[in-house]
Backbone as a ProteinNet text record, in pm:
[ID]
protein_1_A
[PRIMARY]
XXXXXXXXXXXXXXXXXXXXXXXXXXXXXXXXXXXXXXXXXXXXXXXXXXXXXXXXXXXXXXXXXXXXX
[TERTIARY]
8417.3	8354.8	8430.3	8430.9	8501.2	8429	8504.8	8448.4	8345.2	8228.9	8124.4	8036.1	8053.8	7974.6	7838	7743.3	7609.4	7585.1	7551.5	7520.7	7379.8	7367.7	7238.2	7168.5	7247.1	7190.6	7300	7261.5	7359.2	7291.3	7354.7	7308.3	7418.6	7385.8	7485.7	7442.6	7538.3	7515.5	7615.4	7562.4	7646.4	7673.6	7798	7835.2	7878.8	7947.5	7999	8002	8002.3	8004.4	8137.4	8130.2	8248.6	8253.7	8370	8384.2	8464.8	8436.3	8506.1	8656.4	8732.7	8877.6	8934	8848.1	8894.9	8935.9	9039.3	9077.1	8998.8	8937	8858.6	8923.9	8943.3	9001.3	8890.6	8876.6	8777.2	8844.4	8785.3	8835.7	8724.6	8756.8	8658.1	8710.7	8623.9	8659.6	8553.8	8596.7	8504.6	8464.4	8336.1	8286.4	8237.3	8181.9	8122.9	8122.5	8144.6	8137.2	8038.8	7939	7845.5	7883.6	7971.8	8032.1	7929.6	7831.6	7734.9	7653	7638.6	7558.8	7645.5	7778	7871.2	7837.1	7799.7	7762	7867.1	7902.7	8001.2	7936.9	7955.1	7909.4	8031.6	8023.4	8136.1	8105.4	8203.1	8194.9	8268.4	8206.6	8265.9	8278.1	8399.5	8424.6	8494.3	8452.3	8518.7	8564	8691.3	8746.3	8804.9	8806.7	8860.6	9007.7	9061.5	9203	9243.6	9150.3	9178.9	9150	9129.5	9095.8	8963.1	8874.4	8741.8	8643.8	8564.7	8468.4	8361.1	8343	8240.2	8125.5	8154.7	8051.9	8083.9	7981.5	8000.6	7881.8	7908.2	7800.2	7831.9	7728.1	7736	7680.5	7748.1	7702.7	7703	7613.6	7609.5	7625.7	7724.2	7743.9	7741.6	7709.6	7711	7815.7	7903.9	8005.4	8050.5	8028.6	8069.6	8211.6	8267.7	8399.6	8511	8499.9	8605.7	8610.5	8729.4	8748.5	8855.8	8815.4	8910.6	8950.9	8895	8921.1	9032.2
2799.8	2815.6	2924.1	2912.2	3008.3	3141.9	3248.8	3383.1	3385.7	3442.7	3453.4	3330.8	3234.2	3111.7	3129.4	3053.3	3046.8	2901.5	2878.9	2744.3	2709.3	2606.7	2566.7	2462.9	2368.3	2258.8	2200.3	2155.6	2094.6	1984.6	1868.8	1756.4	1724.9	1726.8	1705.1	1589.8	1502.7	1393	1408.7	1420.7	1432.3	1292.2	1247.7	1110	1089.8	1187.3	1178.5	1317.3	1324.8	1456.8	1528.8	1660.3	1746	1817.4	1815.6	1872.7	2001.6	2090.1	2217.2	2192.3	2265.3	2255.1	2154.7	2072	1975.6	2047.7	1997.9	2048	1967.7	2038.1	1974.4	2006.5	1904.2	1921	1900.7	1996	1990.9	1943.9	1843.3	1791	1805.4	1868.1	1889.3	1827.7	1753.4	1688.1	1723	1761.5	1788.7	1655.7	1624	1498	1509.9	1627	1644.1	1791.4	1819.8	1955.5	1955.5	2041.5	2060.7	2194.6	2187.3	2308.1	2404.3	2353.2	2440	2524	2475.4	2547.3	2606.3	2585.1	2634.7	2580.5	2453.4	2390.5	2286.1	2285.4	2192.9	2110.7	1979.8	1891.2	1858.6	1887.1	1871.1	1770.3	1688.7	1602.1	1673.4	1681.4	1748.5	1650	1635.7	1548.7	1629.4	1610.7	1671.6	1560.3	1563.8	1464	1534.5	1463.2	1521.6	1486.7	1516.2	1491.5	1346.2	1255.2	1111.8	1057.2	1147.3	1111.5	1035.6	1061.8	1001.1	1094	1037.4	1115.8	1171.7	1304.4	1367.3	1424.1	1468.4	1522.5	1477.5	1436.5	1412.6	1469.5	1513.9	1576.2	1597.1	1639.3	1671.6	1812.5	1892.4	2028.6	2051.6	2137.4	2183.3	2334.3	2384.9	2529.1	2574.4	2702.2	2765.5	2875.6	2878.6	2981.5	3001.6	3122.1	3154.2	3206	3245.5	3308.9	3206.4	3098.2	2999.4	2908.9	2887.8	2794.3	2695.3	2577.1	2481.2	2375.5	2381.2	2278.1	2322.5
9715.7	9585.8	9509.3	9378.2	9294.3	9291.3	9268	9257.3	9145.4	9173.1	9073.5	9062.6	9151.7	9145.9	9211	9160.3	9218.3	9257.1	9383	9429.9	9384.4	9300.9	9245.9	9332.2	9382.9	9461.2	9548.2	9668.7	9757	9838.6	9842	9923.2	10023.3	10152.4	10256.7	10345.4	10375.9	10470.3	10585	10706.8	10825.1	10877	10868.7	10899	11044.2	11101	11237.3	11299	11432.2	11497.7	11477.5	11483.1	11479.7	11614.3	11677.3	11810.1	11805.4	11899.7	11910	11917.5	11837.4	11837.6	11738.2	11680.6	11580.9	11453.1	11391.2	11258.6	11156.4	11062.5	10957.6	10823.5	10742.8	10609.8	10506.8	10417.1	10310.3	10182.4	10119.1	9992.8	9888.6	9776.7	9670.9	9542.1	9474.9	9349	9244.4	9126.1	9016.1	8954.3	8960.1	8906.4	8763.2	8730.4	8597.2	8560.8	8434	8381	8265.8	8273.9	8162.6	8100.4	8001.9	7943.8	7886	7815.4	7747.8	7845.9	7969.9	8070.3	8181.9	8174.8	8276.3	8415	8420.5	8546.9	8584.2	8712.3	8765.1	8876.1	8869.8	8976.2	9061.4	9192.3	9282.2	9391.7	9424.5	9541.8	9654.1	9770.6	9885.2	10000.3	10052.3	10166.2	10274.9	10399.3	10513.7	10606.3	10644.6	10735.9	10858	10971.9	11094.2	11111.8	11232.2	11262.1	11241	11264.4	11252.2	11112.9	11016.3	10878.1	10870	10966.4	10969.3	10897.5	10807.2	10730.7	10823.2	10821.9	10905.4	10821.8	10700.5	10610.8	10469.7	10397.6	10254.5	10180.6	10059.6	9985.4	9838.9	9769	9626.5	9608.7	9529.2	9500.6	9350.6	9307.4	9168.3	9171.5	9097.5	9090.6	8945	8927	8795.5	8799.4	8699.8	8693.2	8548.9	8496.7	8359.4	8352	8467.4	8468.8	8461.6	8539.1	8551.4	8429.5	8377.1	8267.9	8311.2	8357.7	8411.1	8309.7	8192	8092.2	7999.8
[MASK]
+++++++++++++++++++++++++++++++++++++++++++++++++++++++++++++++++++++

């Protein structure tokens, strides 16, 4: 998460187990920006060594500092 961010809401779905020693890659995509409220809707995906989806989710954060547009 960006510096100064506040996590407003998070929905997580655990799709497959994660085992000790596995490398996990986190992928984050900005789905929506509500500029007037400084709110960002993010898609979060975690995949394991075999590129198998282990976690997927949606997060909403608030941040007045970051300007990505």
